[in-house]
PDB file of N, CA, C and O in Angstrom:
ATOM      1  N   MET A   1       0.872  -1.123  -0.024  1.00  0.00           N
ATOM      2  CA  MET A   1      -0.005  -0.025  -0.055  1.00  0.00           C
ATOM      3  C   MET A   1       0.844   1.303   0.045  1.00  0.00           C
ATOM      4  O   MET A   1       1.680   1.497   0.928  1.00  0.00           O
ATOM      5  N   THR A   2       0.560   2.121  -0.876  1.00  0.00           N
ATOM      6  CA  THR A   2       1.246   3.515  -0.829  1.00  0.00           C
ATOM      7  C   THR A   2       0.488   4.514  -0.147  1.00  0.00           C
ATOM      8  O   THR A   2      -0.710   4.652  -0.394  1.00  0.00           O
ATOM      9  N   THR A   3       1.091   5.232   0.701  1.00  0.00           N
ATOM     10  CA  THR A   3       0.362   6.319   1.499  1.00  0.00           C
ATOM     11  C   THR A   3       0.884   7.645   0.964  1.00  0.00           C
ATOM     12  O   THR A   3       2.087   7.836   0.785  1.00  0.00           O
ATOM     13  N   LYS A   4      -0.040   8.543   0.716  1.00  0.00           N
ATOM     14  CA  LYS A   4       0.319   9.899   0.256  1.00  0.00           C
ATOM     15  C   LYS A   4      -0.159  10.861   1.434  1.00  0.00           C
ATOM     16  O   LYS A   4      -1.315  10.846   1.857  1.00  0.00           O
ATOM     17  N   VAL A   5       0.765  11.636   1.888  1.00  0.00           N
ATOM     18  CA  VAL A   5       0.445  12.624   2.894  1.00  0.00           C
ATOM     19  C   VAL A   5       0.218  13.963   2.211  1.00  0.00           C
ATOM     20  O   VAL A   5       1.062  14.361   1.408  1.00  0.00           O
ATOM     21  N   VAL A   6      -0.849  14.671   2.474  1.00  0.00           N
ATOM     22  CA  VAL A   6      -1.212  15.865   1.958  1.00  0.00           C
ATOM     23  C   VAL A   6      -0.779  17.028   2.993  1.00  0.00           C
ATOM     24  O   VAL A   6      -1.299  17.061   4.108  1.00  0.00           O
ATOM     25  N   TYR A   7       0.092  17.887   2.636  1.00  0.00           N
ATOM     26  CA  TYR A   7       0.684  18.939   3.399  1.00  0.00           C
ATOM     27  C   TYR A   7      -0.094  20.242   3.182  1.00  0.00           C
ATOM     28  O   TYR A   7      -0.879  20.311   2.237  1.00  0.00           O
ATOM     29  N   GLU A   8       0.092  21.308   4.036  1.00  0.00           N
ATOM     30  CA  GLU A   8      -0.710  22.548   3.876  1.00  0.00           C
ATOM     31  C   GLU A   8      -0.170  23.341   2.740  1.00  0.00           C
ATOM     32  O   GLU A   8      -0.925  24.129   2.171  1.00  0.00           O
ATOM     33  N   ASP A   9       1.133  23.202   2.332  1.00  0.00           N
ATOM     34  CA  ASP A   9       1.701  23.921   1.157  1.00  0.00           C
ATOM     35  C   ASP A   9       2.858  23.278   0.654  1.00  0.00           C
ATOM     36  O   ASP A   9       3.396  22.384   1.308  1.00  0.00           O
ATOM     37  N   ASP A  10       3.322  23.673  -0.522  1.00  0.00           N
ATOM     38  CA  ASP A  10       4.512  23.020  -1.207  1.00  0.00           C
ATOM     39  C   ASP A  10       5.796  23.161  -0.375  1.00  0.00           C
ATOM     40  O   ASP A  10       6.648  22.273  -0.402  1.00  0.00           O
ATOM     41  N   GLU A  11       5.937  24.267   0.360  1.00  0.00           N
ATOM     42  CA  GLU A  11       7.235  24.365   1.171  1.00  0.00           C
ATOM     43  C   GLU A  11       7.291  23.370   2.198  1.00  0.00           C
ATOM     44  O   GLU A  11       8.360  22.787   2.386  1.00  0.00           O
ATOM     45  N   VAL A  12       6.202  23.074   2.944  1.00  0.00           N
ATOM     46  CA  VAL A  12       6.099  22.063   3.881  1.00  0.00           C
ATOM     47  C   VAL A  12       6.259  20.627   3.329  1.00  0.00           C
ATOM     48  O   VAL A  12       6.863  19.745   3.939  1.00  0.00           O
ATOM     49  N   ALA A  13       5.652  20.462   2.092  1.00  0.00           N
ATOM     50  CA  ALA A  13       5.822  19.219   1.522  1.00  0.00           C
ATOM     51  C   ALA A  13       7.257  18.896   1.096  1.00  0.00           C
ATOM     52  O   ALA A  13       7.705  17.754   1.209  1.00  0.00           O
ATOM     53  N   GLU A  14       7.971  19.914   0.606  1.00  0.00           N
ATOM     54  CA  GLU A  14       9.372  19.762   0.260  1.00  0.00           C
ATOM     55  C   GLU A  14      10.183  19.383   1.549  1.00  0.00           C
ATOM     56  O   GLU A  14      10.996  18.459   1.523  1.00  0.00           O
ATOM     57  N   MET A  15       9.950  20.085   2.621  1.00  0.00           N
ATOM     58  CA  MET A  15      10.665  19.900   3.919  1.00  0.00           C
ATOM     59  C   MET A  15      10.505  18.382   4.401  1.00  0.00           C
ATOM     60  O   MET A  15      11.413  17.828   5.021  1.00  0.00           O
ATOM     61  N   PHE A  16       9.335  17.756   4.094  1.00  0.00           N
ATOM     62  CA  PHE A  16       9.092  16.441   4.682  1.00  0.00           C
ATOM     63  C   PHE A  16       9.075  15.248   3.513  1.00  0.00           C
ATOM     64  O   PHE A  16       8.498  14.170   3.657  1.00  0.00           O
ATOM     65  N   GLU A  17       9.753  15.615   2.435  1.00  0.00           N
ATOM     66  CA  GLU A  17       9.832  14.678   1.229  1.00  0.00           C
ATOM     67  C   GLU A  17      10.502  13.351   1.542  1.00  0.00           C
ATOM     68  O   GLU A  17      10.143  12.311   0.989  1.00  0.00           O
ATOM     69  N   ASP A  18      11.503  13.404   2.459  1.00  0.00           N
ATOM     70  CA  ASP A  18      12.136  12.104   2.831  1.00  0.00           C
ATOM     71  C   ASP A  18      11.739  11.372   3.970  1.00  0.00           C
ATOM     72  O   ASP A  18      12.422  10.456   4.429  1.00  0.00           O
ATOM     73  N   VAL A  19      10.470  11.805   4.528  1.00  0.00           N
ATOM     74  CA  VAL A  19       9.994  11.157   5.754  1.00  0.00           C
ATOM     75  C   VAL A  19       9.619   9.693   5.400  1.00  0.00           C
ATOM     76  O   VAL A  19       9.102   9.413   4.318  1.00  0.00           O
ATOM     77  N   LEU A  20       9.890   8.798   6.324  1.00  0.00           N
ATOM     78  CA  LEU A  20       9.600   7.401   6.246  1.00  0.00           C
ATOM     79  C   LEU A  20       8.299   7.171   7.024  1.00  0.00           C
ATOM     80  O   LEU A  20       8.192   7.522   8.199  1.00  0.00           O
ATOM     81  N   LEU A  21       7.301   6.565   6.333  1.00  0.00           N
ATOM     82  CA  LEU A  21       5.981   6.289   7.042  1.00  0.00           C
ATOM     83  C   LEU A  21       5.873   4.811   7.426  1.00  0.00           C
ATOM     84  O   LEU A  21       6.405   3.941   6.735  1.00  0.00           O
ATOM     85  N   ALA A  22       5.175   4.536   8.543  1.00  0.00           N
ATOM     86  CA  ALA A  22       5.024   3.272   9.002  1.00  0.00           C
ATOM     87  C   ALA A  22       3.755   2.611   8.388  1.00  0.00           C
ATOM     88  O   ALA A  22       2.644   2.977   8.773  1.00  0.00           O
ATOM     89  N   ASP A  23       3.892   1.672   7.469  1.00  0.00           N
ATOM     90  CA  ASP A  23       2.797   0.956   6.835  1.00  0.00           C
ATOM     91  C   ASP A  23       1.742   0.487   7.803  1.00  0.00           C
ATOM     92  O   ASP A  23       2.022  -0.078   8.860  1.00  0.00           O
ATOM     93  N   GLY A  24       0.574   0.733   7.415  1.00  0.00           N
ATOM     94  CA  GLY A  24      -0.490   0.229   8.293  1.00  0.00           C
ATOM     95  C   GLY A  24      -0.945   1.042   9.484  1.00  0.00           C
ATOM     96  O   GLY A  24      -1.905   0.722  10.186  1.00  0.00           O
ATOM     97  N   PHE A  25      -0.212   2.089   9.663  1.00  0.00           N
ATOM     98  CA  PHE A  25      -0.490   2.961  10.891  1.00  0.00           C
ATOM     99  C   PHE A  25      -0.977   4.348  10.525  1.00  0.00           C
ATOM    100  O   PHE A  25      -0.895   5.260  11.348  1.00  0.00           O
ATOM    101  N   GLU A  26      -1.478   4.533   9.326  1.00  0.00           N
ATOM    102  CA  GLU A  26      -1.794   5.845   8.750  1.00  0.00           C
ATOM    103  C   GLU A  26      -2.864   6.423   9.805  1.00  0.00           C
ATOM    104  O   GLU A  26      -2.800   7.632  10.028  1.00  0.00           O
ATOM    105  N   ALA A  27      -3.714   5.764  10.384  1.00  0.00           N
ATOM    106  CA  ALA A  27      -4.726   6.470  11.318  1.00  0.00           C
ATOM    107  C   ALA A  27      -4.065   6.931  12.508  1.00  0.00           C
ATOM    108  O   ALA A  27      -4.636   7.786  13.184  1.00  0.00           O
ATOM    109  N   ALA A  28      -2.908   6.474  12.873  1.00  0.00           N
ATOM    110  CA  ALA A  28      -2.184   6.926  14.124  1.00  0.00           C
ATOM    111  C   ALA A  28      -1.207   8.045  13.839  1.00  0.00           C
ATOM    112  O   ALA A  28      -0.578   8.568  14.759  1.00  0.00           O
ATOM    113  N   LEU A  29      -1.068   8.428  12.548  1.00  0.00           N
ATOM    114  CA  LEU A  29      -0.008   9.588  12.265  1.00  0.00           C
ATOM    115  C   LEU A  29      -0.661  10.852  12.787  1.00  0.00           C
ATOM    116  O   LEU A  29      -1.769  11.258  12.435  1.00  0.00           O
ATOM    117  N   ILE A  30       0.185  11.460  13.710  1.00  0.00           N
ATOM    118  CA  ILE A  30      -0.310  12.778  14.334  1.00  0.00           C
ATOM    119  C   ILE A  30       0.458  13.953  13.796  1.00  0.00           C
ATOM    120  O   ILE A  30       0.081  15.082  14.111  1.00  0.00           O
ATOM    121  N   GLY A  31       1.461  13.798  13.044  1.00  0.00           N
ATOM    122  CA  GLY A  31       2.240  14.883  12.601  1.00  0.00           C
ATOM    123  C   GLY A  31       3.605  14.620  12.067  1.00  0.00           C
ATOM    124  O   GLY A  31       4.019  13.480  11.855  1.00  0.00           O
ATOM    125  N   MET A  32       4.273  15.673  11.861  1.00  0.00           N
ATOM    126  CA  MET A  32       5.663  15.552  11.323  1.00  0.00           C
ATOM    127  C   MET A  32       6.543  16.405  12.254  1.00  0.00           C
ATOM    128  O   MET A  32       6.081  17.409  12.796  1.00  0.00           O
ATOM    129  N   GLY A  33       7.786  16.010  12.433  1.00  0.00           N
ATOM    130  CA  GLY A  33       8.671  16.813  13.150  1.00  0.00           C
ATOM    131  C   GLY A  33      10.101  16.777  12.526  1.00  0.00           C
ATOM    132  O   GLY A  33      10.367  16.137  11.509  1.00  0.00           O
ATOM    133  N   THR A  34      10.993  17.521  13.229  1.00  0.00           N
ATOM    134  CA  THR A  34      12.428  17.551  12.701  1.00  0.00           C
ATOM    135  C   THR A  34      13.273  17.305  13.869  1.00  0.00           C
ATOM    136  O   THR A  34      12.948  17.667  15.000  1.00  0.00           O
ATOM    137  N   GLN A  35      14.363  16.685  13.594  1.00  0.00           N
ATOM    138  CA  GLN A  35      15.333  16.309  14.604  1.00  0.00           C
ATOM    139  C   GLN A  35      16.699  16.445  13.842  1.00  0.00           C
ATOM    140  O   GLN A  35      16.899  15.821  12.800  1.00  0.00           O
ATOM    141  N   PHE A  36      17.646  17.298  14.408  1.00  0.00           N
ATOM    142  CA  PHE A  36      18.874  17.430  13.750  1.00  0.00           C
ATOM    143  C   PHE A  36      18.810  17.666  12.289  1.00  0.00           C
ATOM    144  O   PHE A  36      19.600  17.081  11.548  1.00  0.00           O
ATOM    145  N   ASN A  37      17.922  18.485  11.827  1.00  0.00           N
ATOM    146  CA  ASN A  37      17.571  18.804  10.497  1.00  0.00           C
ATOM    147  C   ASN A  37      17.084  17.603   9.613  1.00  0.00           C
ATOM    148  O   ASN A  37      17.208  17.563   8.389  1.00  0.00           O
ATOM    149  N   ARG A  38      16.567  16.724  10.319  1.00  0.00           N
ATOM    150  CA  ARG A  38      16.047  15.525   9.543  1.00  0.00           C
ATOM    151  C   ARG A  38      14.508  15.533   9.846  1.00  0.00           C
ATOM    152  O   ARG A  38      14.090  15.902  10.944  1.00  0.00           O
ATOM    153  N   ALA A  39      13.690  15.118   8.853  1.00  0.00           N
ATOM    154  CA  ALA A  39      12.350  15.098   8.889  1.00  0.00           C
ATOM    155  C   ALA A  39      11.878  13.741   9.437  1.00  0.00           C
ATOM    156  O   ALA A  39      12.373  12.701   9.004  1.00  0.00           O
ATOM    157  N   VAL A  40      10.977  13.741  10.335  1.00  0.00           N
ATOM    158  CA  VAL A  40      10.441  12.371  10.878  1.00  0.00           C
ATOM    159  C   VAL A  40       8.907  12.449  10.947  1.00  0.00           C
ATOM    160  O   VAL A  40       8.322  13.512  11.155  1.00  0.00           O
ATOM    161  N   ALA A  41       8.281  11.265  10.763  1.00  0.00           N
ATOM    162  CA  ALA A  41       6.855  11.224  11.071  1.00  0.00           C
ATOM    163  C   ALA A  41       6.663  10.834  12.517  1.00  0.00           C
ATOM    164  O   ALA A  41       7.462  10.113  13.115  1.00  0.00           O
ATOM    165  N   ILE A  42       5.566  11.344  13.055  1.00  0.00           N
ATOM    166  CA  ILE A  42       5.371  11.160  14.453  1.00  0.00           C
ATOM    167  C   ILE A  42       3.974  10.485  14.590  1.00  0.00           C
ATOM    168  O   ILE A  42       2.955  11.001  14.132  1.00  0.00           O
ATOM    169  N   TYR A  43       3.997   9.240  15.284  1.00  0.00           N
ATOM    170  CA  TYR A  43       2.769   8.526  15.406  1.00  0.00           C
ATOM    171  C   TYR A  43       2.362   8.354  16.852  1.00  0.00           C
ATOM    172  O   TYR A  43       3.244   8.274  17.707  1.00  0.00           O
ATOM    173  N   ASP A  44       1.018   8.290  17.199  1.00  0.00           N
ATOM    174  CA  ASP A  44       0.611   8.041  18.495  1.00  0.00           C
ATOM    175  C   ASP A  44       0.696   6.512  18.771  1.00  0.00           C
ATOM    176  O   ASP A  44       0.028   5.687  18.147  1.00  0.00           O
ATOM    177  N   TRP A  45       1.542   6.219  19.721  1.00  0.00           N
ATOM    178  CA  TRP A  45       1.834   4.771  20.074  1.00  0.00           C
ATOM    179  C   TRP A  45       0.718   3.939  20.531  1.00  0.00           C
ATOM    180  O   TRP A  45       0.608   2.755  20.211  1.00  0.00           O
ATOM    181  N   ASP A  46      -0.204   4.637  21.370  1.00  0.00           N
ATOM    182  CA  ASP A  46      -1.368   4.011  21.940  1.00  0.00           C
ATOM    183  C   ASP A  46      -2.356   3.717  20.758  1.00  0.00           C
ATOM    184  O   ASP A  46      -2.994   2.665  20.781  1.00  0.00           O
ATOM    185  N   GLN A  47      -2.505   4.585  19.750  1.00  0.00           N
ATOM    186  CA  GLN A  47      -3.310   4.328  18.611  1.00  0.00           C
ATOM    187  C   GLN A  47      -2.797   3.137  17.698  1.00  0.00           C
ATOM    188  O   GLN A  47      -3.558   2.364  17.116  1.00  0.00           O
ATOM    189  N   CYS A  48      -1.507   3.086  17.648  1.00  0.00           N
ATOM    190  CA  CYS A  48      -0.901   1.920  16.926  1.00  0.00           C
ATOM    191  C   CYS A  48      -1.283   0.685  17.620  1.00  0.00           C
ATOM    192  O   CYS A  48      -1.755  -0.269  17.000  1.00  0.00           O
ATOM    193  N   VAL A  49      -1.095   0.674  18.879  1.00  0.00           N
ATOM    194  CA  VAL A  49      -1.597  -0.560  19.664  1.00  0.00           C
ATOM    195  C   VAL A  49      -3.052  -0.877  19.403  1.00  0.00           C
ATOM    196  O   VAL A  49      -3.402  -2.037  19.187  1.00  0.00           O
ATOM    197  N   ASP A  50      -3.894   0.117  19.417  1.00  0.00           N
ATOM    198  CA  ASP A  50      -5.232  -0.129  19.084  1.00  0.00           C
ATOM    199  C   ASP A  50      -5.503  -0.713  17.738  1.00  0.00           C
ATOM    200  O   ASP A  50      -6.333  -1.605  17.562  1.00  0.00           O
ATOM    201  N   ILE A  51      -4.715  -0.136  16.712  1.00  0.00           N
ATOM    202  CA  ILE A  51      -4.837  -0.695  15.280  1.00  0.00           C
ATOM    203  C   ILE A  51      -4.482  -2.193  15.318  1.00  0.00           C
ATOM    204  O   ILE A  51      -5.180  -3.005  14.711  1.00  0.00           O
ATOM    205  N   LEU A  52      -3.393  -2.565  16.033  1.00  0.00           N
ATOM    206  CA  LEU A  52      -2.937  -3.993  16.101  1.00  0.00           C
ATOM    207  C   LEU A  52      -4.003  -4.782  16.665  1.00  0.00           C
ATOM    208  O   LEU A  52      -4.337  -5.813  16.082  1.00  0.00           O
ATOM    209  N   VAL A  53      -4.638  -4.389  17.836  1.00  0.00           N
ATOM    210  CA  VAL A  53      -5.683  -5.149  18.518  1.00  0.00           C
ATOM    211  C   VAL A  53      -6.904  -5.281  17.515  1.00  0.00           C
ATOM    212  O   VAL A  53      -7.428  -6.383  17.348  1.00  0.00           O
ATOM    213  N   HIS A  54      -7.328  -4.216  16.888  1.00  0.00           N
ATOM    214  CA  HIS A  54      -8.652  -4.384  16.171  1.00  0.00           C
ATOM    215  C   HIS A  54      -8.387  -4.879  14.732  1.00  0.00           C
ATOM    216  O   HIS A  54      -9.169  -5.700  14.254  1.00  0.00           O
ATOM    217  N   ARG A  55      -7.395  -4.460  14.051  1.00  0.00           N
ATOM    218  CA  ARG A  55      -7.158  -4.957  12.592  1.00  0.00           C
ATOM    219  C   ARG A  55      -6.457  -6.363  12.621  1.00  0.00           C
ATOM    220  O   ARG A  55      -6.726  -7.199  11.758  1.00  0.00           O
ATOM    221  N   ASP A  56      -5.604  -6.598  13.571  1.00  0.00           N
ATOM    222  CA  ASP A  56      -4.783  -7.825  13.464  1.00  0.00           C
ATOM    223  C   ASP A  56      -5.300  -8.917  14.468  1.00  0.00           C
ATOM    224  O   ASP A  56      -4.791 -10.036  14.519  1.00  0.00           O
ATOM    225  N   GLN A  57      -6.330  -8.523  15.251  1.00  0.00           N
ATOM    226  CA  GLN A  57      -7.000  -9.415  16.251  1.00  0.00           C
ATOM    227  C   GLN A  57      -5.961  -9.910  17.340  1.00  0.00           C
ATOM    228  O   GLN A  57      -6.018 -11.036  17.832  1.00  0.00           O
ATOM    229  N   MET A  58      -5.022  -8.979  17.662  1.00  0.00           N
ATOM    230  CA  MET A  58      -3.995  -9.271  18.763  1.00  0.00           C
ATOM    231  C   MET A  58      -4.690  -8.875  20.149  1.00  0.00           C
ATOM    232  O   MET A  58      -5.514  -7.973  20.296  1.00  0.00           O
ATOM    233  N   SER A  59      -4.201  -9.713  21.117  1.00  0.00           N
ATOM    234  CA  SER A  59      -4.490  -9.147  22.411  1.00  0.00           C
ATOM    235  C   SER A  59      -3.709  -7.976  22.767  1.00  0.00           C
ATOM    236  O   SER A  59      -2.692  -7.732  22.118  1.00  0.00           O
ATOM    237  N   GLU A  60      -4.094  -7.171  23.791  1.00  0.00           N
ATOM    238  CA  GLU A  60      -3.324  -5.965  24.037  1.00  0.00           C
ATOM    239  C   GLU A  60      -1.998  -6.314  24.336  1.00  0.00           C
ATOM    240  O   GLU A  60      -1.094  -5.627  23.862  1.00  0.00           O
ATOM    241  N   GLU A  61      -1.721  -7.372  25.119  1.00  0.00           N
ATOM    242  CA  GLU A  61      -0.398  -7.800  25.447  1.00  0.00           C
ATOM    243  C   GLU A  61       0.419  -8.111  24.228  1.00  0.00           C
ATOM    244  O   GLU A  61       1.541  -7.624  24.081  1.00  0.00           O
ATOM    245  N   GLU A  62      -0.135  -8.925  23.345  1.00  0.00           N
ATOM    246  CA  GLU A  62       0.571  -9.258  22.012  1.00  0.00           C
ATOM    247  C   GLU A  62       0.893  -7.967  21.316  1.00  0.00           C
ATOM    248  O   GLU A  62       2.026  -7.822  20.855  1.00  0.00           O
ATOM    249  N   ALA A  63      -0.058  -6.963  21.193  1.00  0.00           N
ATOM    250  CA  ALA A  63       0.082  -5.717  20.493  1.00  0.00           C
ATOM    251  C   ALA A  63       1.283  -4.883  21.074  1.00  0.00           C
ATOM    252  O   ALA A  63       2.116  -4.352  20.339  1.00  0.00           O
ATOM    253  N   VAL A  64       1.310  -4.808  22.421  1.00  0.00           N
ATOM    254  CA  VAL A  64       2.397  -4.068  23.055  1.00  0.00           C
ATOM    255  C   VAL A  64       3.740  -4.654  22.684  1.00  0.00           C
ATOM    256  O   VAL A  64       4.663  -3.962  22.254  1.00  0.00           O
ATOM    257  N   GLU A  65       3.814  -6.066  22.885  1.00  0.00           N
ATOM    258  CA  GLU A  65       5.050  -6.715  22.629  1.00  0.00           C
ATOM    259  C   GLU A  65       5.466  -6.513  21.120  1.00  0.00           C
ATOM    260  O   GLU A  65       6.643  -6.287  20.841  1.00  0.00           O
ATOM    261  N   PHE A  66       4.504  -6.595  20.163  1.00  0.00           N
ATOM    262  CA  PHE A  66       4.791  -6.363  18.811  1.00  0.00           C
ATOM    263  C   PHE A  66       5.361  -4.940  18.545  1.00  0.00           C
ATOM    264  O   PHE A  66       6.340  -4.731  17.829  1.00  0.00           O
ATOM    265  N   MET A  67       4.671  -4.013  19.174  1.00  0.00           N
ATOM    266  CA  MET A  67       5.153  -2.604  19.050  1.00  0.00           C
ATOM    267  C   MET A  67       6.556  -2.429  19.487  1.00  0.00           C
ATOM    268  O   MET A  67       7.398  -1.882  18.775  1.00  0.00           O
ATOM    269  N   ASP A  68       6.805  -2.915  20.703  1.00  0.00           N
ATOM    270  CA  ASP A  68       8.141  -2.693  21.388  1.00  0.00           C
ATOM    271  C   ASP A  68       9.260  -3.520  20.596  1.00  0.00           C
ATOM    272  O   ASP A  68      10.408  -3.078  20.547  1.00  0.00           O
ATOM    273  N   PHE A  69       8.946  -4.611  20.036  1.00  0.00           N
ATOM    274  CA  PHE A  69      10.039  -5.364  19.380  1.00  0.00           C
ATOM    275  C   PHE A  69      10.115  -5.022  17.869  1.00  0.00           C
ATOM    276  O   PHE A  69      11.208  -4.704  17.398  1.00  0.00           O
ATOM    277  N   ASN A  70       9.011  -5.071  17.087  1.00  0.00           N
ATOM    278  CA  ASN A  70       8.999  -4.898  15.741  1.00  0.00           C
ATOM    279  C   ASN A  70       8.853  -3.475  15.213  1.00  0.00           C
ATOM    280  O   ASN A  70       9.253  -3.174  14.089  1.00  0.00           O
ATOM    281  N   VAL A  71       8.293  -2.635  16.012  1.00  0.00           N
ATOM    282  CA  VAL A  71       8.084  -1.166  15.481  1.00  0.00           C
ATOM    283  C   VAL A  71       8.980  -0.320  16.156  1.00  0.00           C
ATOM    284  O   VAL A  71       9.939   0.102  15.509  1.00  0.00           O
ATOM    285  N   THR A  72       8.846   0.023  17.384  1.00  0.00           N
ATOM    286  CA  THR A  72       9.714   0.961  18.061  1.00  0.00           C
ATOM    287  C   THR A  72      11.097   0.396  18.263  1.00  0.00           C
ATOM    288  O   THR A  72      12.009   1.174  18.542  1.00  0.00           O
ATOM    289  N   GLY A  73      11.310  -0.825  18.151  1.00  0.00           N
ATOM    290  CA  GLY A  73      12.653  -1.424  18.248  1.00  0.00           C
ATOM    291  C   GLY A  73      13.383  -1.499  16.942  1.00  0.00           C
ATOM    292  O   GLY A  73      14.564  -1.848  16.917  1.00  0.00           O
ATOM    293  N   ALA A  74      12.731  -1.187  15.869  1.00  0.00           N
ATOM    294  CA  ALA A  74      13.341  -1.179  14.580  1.00  0.00           C
ATOM    295  C   ALA A  74      14.054   0.101  14.096  1.00  0.00           C
ATOM    296  O   ALA A  74      13.470   1.170  14.272  1.00  0.00           O
ATOM    297  N   TRP A  75      15.193   0.088  13.539  1.00  0.00           N
ATOM    298  CA  TRP A  75      15.933   1.260  13.037  1.00  0.00           C
ATOM    299  C   TRP A  75      15.765   1.142  11.551  1.00  0.00           C
ATOM    300  O   TRP A  75      16.044   0.081  10.993  1.00  0.00           O
ATOM    301  N   ALA A  76      15.305   2.222  10.856  1.00  0.00           N
ATOM    302  CA  ALA A  76      15.192   2.253   9.418  1.00  0.00           C
ATOM    303  C   ALA A  76      16.015   3.404   8.947  1.00  0.00           C
ATOM    304  O   ALA A  76      15.710   3.899   7.863  1.00  0.00           O
ATOM    305  N   GLY A  77      16.975   3.872   9.590  1.00  0.00           N
ATOM    306  CA  GLY A  77      17.761   4.975   9.161  1.00  0.00           C
ATOM    307  C   GLY A  77      17.413   6.231   9.887  1.00  0.00           C
ATOM    308  O   GLY A  77      16.651   6.254  10.853  1.00  0.00           O
ATOM    309  N   ASN A  78      18.017   7.296   9.367  1.00  0.00           N
ATOM    310  CA  ASN A  78      17.945   8.557  10.016  1.00  0.00           C
ATOM    311  C   ASN A  78      16.593   9.142  10.143  1.00  0.00           C
ATOM    312  O   ASN A  78      16.335   9.925  11.058  1.00  0.00           O
ATOM    313  N   ASN A  79      15.640   8.756   9.172  1.00  0.00           N
ATOM    314  CA  ASN A  79      14.285   9.260   9.167  1.00  0.00           C
ATOM    315  C   ASN A  79      13.309   8.230   9.791  1.00  0.00           C
ATOM    316  O   ASN A  79      12.109   8.246   9.518  1.00  0.00           O
ATOM    317  N   THR A  80      13.837   7.383  10.592  1.00  0.00           N
ATOM    318  CA  THR A  80      12.846   6.452  11.220  1.00  0.00           C
ATOM    319  C   THR A  80      11.908   7.209  12.071  1.00  0.00           C
ATOM    320  O   THR A  80      12.322   8.068  12.849  1.00  0.00           O
ATOM    321  N   PRO A  81      10.531   6.890  11.936  1.00  0.00           N
ATOM    322  CA  PRO A  81       9.592   7.544  12.585  1.00  0.00           C
ATOM    323  C   PRO A  81       9.636   7.485  14.208  1.00  0.00           C
ATOM    324  O   PRO A  81      10.186   6.546  14.784  1.00  0.00           O
ATOM    325  N   ILE A  82       9.037   8.521  14.880  1.00  0.00           N
ATOM    326  CA  ILE A  82       8.951   8.536  16.255  1.00  0.00           C
ATOM    327  C   ILE A  82       7.639   8.058  16.726  1.00  0.00           C
ATOM    328  O   ILE A  82       6.637   8.519  16.179  1.00  0.00           O
ATOM    329  N   PHE A  83       7.520   7.206  17.656  1.00  0.00           N
ATOM    330  CA  PHE A  83       6.165   6.755  18.281  1.00  0.00           C
ATOM    331  C   PHE A  83       6.041   7.313  19.589  1.00  0.00           C
ATOM    332  O   PHE A  83       6.718   6.914  20.536  1.00  0.00           O
ATOM    333  N   LEU A  84       5.105   8.322  19.676  1.00  0.00           N
ATOM    334  CA  LEU A  84       5.026   9.218  20.936  1.00  0.00           C
ATOM    335  C   LEU A  84       3.926   8.542  21.908  1.00  0.00           C
ATOM    336  O   LEU A  84       2.808   8.178  21.542  1.00  0.00           O
ATOM    337  N   ARG A  85       4.430   8.448  23.160  1.00  0.00           N
ATOM    338  CA  ARG A  85       3.587   7.957  24.289  1.00  0.00           C
ATOM    339  C   ARG A  85       3.473   9.071  25.305  1.00  0.00           C
ATOM    340  O   ARG A  85       4.501   9.609  25.718  1.00  0.00           O
ATOM    341  N   ALA A  86       2.350   9.426  25.706  1.00  0.00           N
ATOM    342  CA  ALA A  86       1.992  10.589  26.497  1.00  0.00           C
ATOM    343  C   ALA A  86       2.231  10.145  27.993  1.00  0.00           C
ATOM    344  O   ALA A  86       1.297   9.838  28.734  1.00  0.00           O
ATOM    345  N   TYR A  87       3.447  10.136  28.345  1.00  0.00           N
ATOM    346  CA  TYR A  87       3.737   9.775  29.744  1.00  0.00           C
ATOM    347  C   TYR A  87       3.582  10.968  30.781  1.00  0.00           C
ATOM    348  O   TYR A  87       3.368  10.831  31.985  1.00  0.00           O
ATOM    349  N   VAL A  88       3.730  12.175  30.087  1.00  0.00           N
ATOM    350  CA  VAL A  88       3.650  13.411  31.005  1.00  0.00           C
ATOM    351  C   VAL A  88       2.181  13.766  31.212  1.00  0.00           C
ATOM    352  O   VAL A  88       1.435  13.906  30.243  1.00  0.00           O
ATOM    353  N   LYS A  89       1.802  13.897  32.346  1.00  0.00           N
ATOM    354  CA  LYS A  89       0.418  14.371  32.735  1.00  0.00           C
ATOM    355  C   LYS A  89       0.268  15.838  32.962  1.00  0.00           C
ATOM    356  O   LYS A  89      -0.722  16.496  32.640  1.00  0.00           O
ATOM    357  N   ASN A  90       1.382  16.306  33.567  1.00  0.00           N
ATOM    358  CA  ASN A  90       1.314  17.799  33.857  1.00  0.00           C
ATOM    359  C   ASN A  90       2.727  18.264  34.003  1.00  0.00           C
ATOM    360  O   ASN A  90       3.621  17.503  34.373  1.00  0.00           O
ATOM    361  N   VAL A  91       2.921  19.546  33.703  1.00  0.00           N
ATOM    362  CA  VAL A  91       4.152  20.215  33.874  1.00  0.00           C
ATOM    363  C   VAL A  91       4.015  21.483  34.719  1.00  0.00           C
ATOM    364  O   VAL A  91       3.233  22.385  34.419  1.00  0.00           O
ATOM    365  N   GLU A  92       4.812  21.507  35.783  1.00  0.00           N
ATOM    366  CA  GLU A  92       4.577  22.659  36.665  1.00  0.00           C
ATOM    367  C   GLU A  92       5.729  23.473  36.633  1.00  0.00           C
ATOM    368  O   GLU A  92       6.799  22.864  36.630  1.00  0.00           O
ATOM    369  N   ARG A  93       5.764  24.716  36.609  1.00  0.00           N
ATOM    370  CA  ARG A  93       6.907  25.631  36.682  1.00  0.00           C
ATOM    371  C   ARG A  93       7.272  25.780  38.110  1.00  0.00           C
ATOM    372  O   ARG A  93       6.408  26.138  38.909  1.00  0.00           O
ATOM    373  N   ILE A  94       8.477  25.534  38.492  1.00  0.00           N
ATOM    374  CA  ILE A  94       8.980  25.673  39.830  1.00  0.00           C
ATOM    375  C   ILE A  94       9.772  27.001  39.937  1.00  0.00           C
ATOM    376  O   ILE A  94      10.687  27.197  39.138  1.00  0.00           O
ATOM    377  N   GLN A  95       9.494  27.842  40.798  1.00  0.00           N
ATOM    378  CA  GLN A  95      10.295  29.242  40.877  1.00  0.00           C
ATOM    379  C   GLN A  95      11.296  29.089  42.021  1.00  0.00           C
ATOM    380  O   GLN A  95      12.050  30.018  42.309  1.00  0.00           O
TER     381      GLN A  95
END
């Protein structure tokens, strides 16, 4: 399957032309980012787990193990996607 991402304008599209996308996780794509002048796709880790549970009929434990070993544990080069987990609940400024 080929995925085409539609960007807000040509300049943004050019900036992210080398982004690697994770096949099958299109619904979990939350945005694009940059790291050391490299463009990366950013996915919601929890949504990816949900996709595996519903699409592939995995248990939640199987889906988490699959994500940890086969997805977030894989290195596909400098443009490897980021899988975001929302560990932070609140940030307080301490004076």
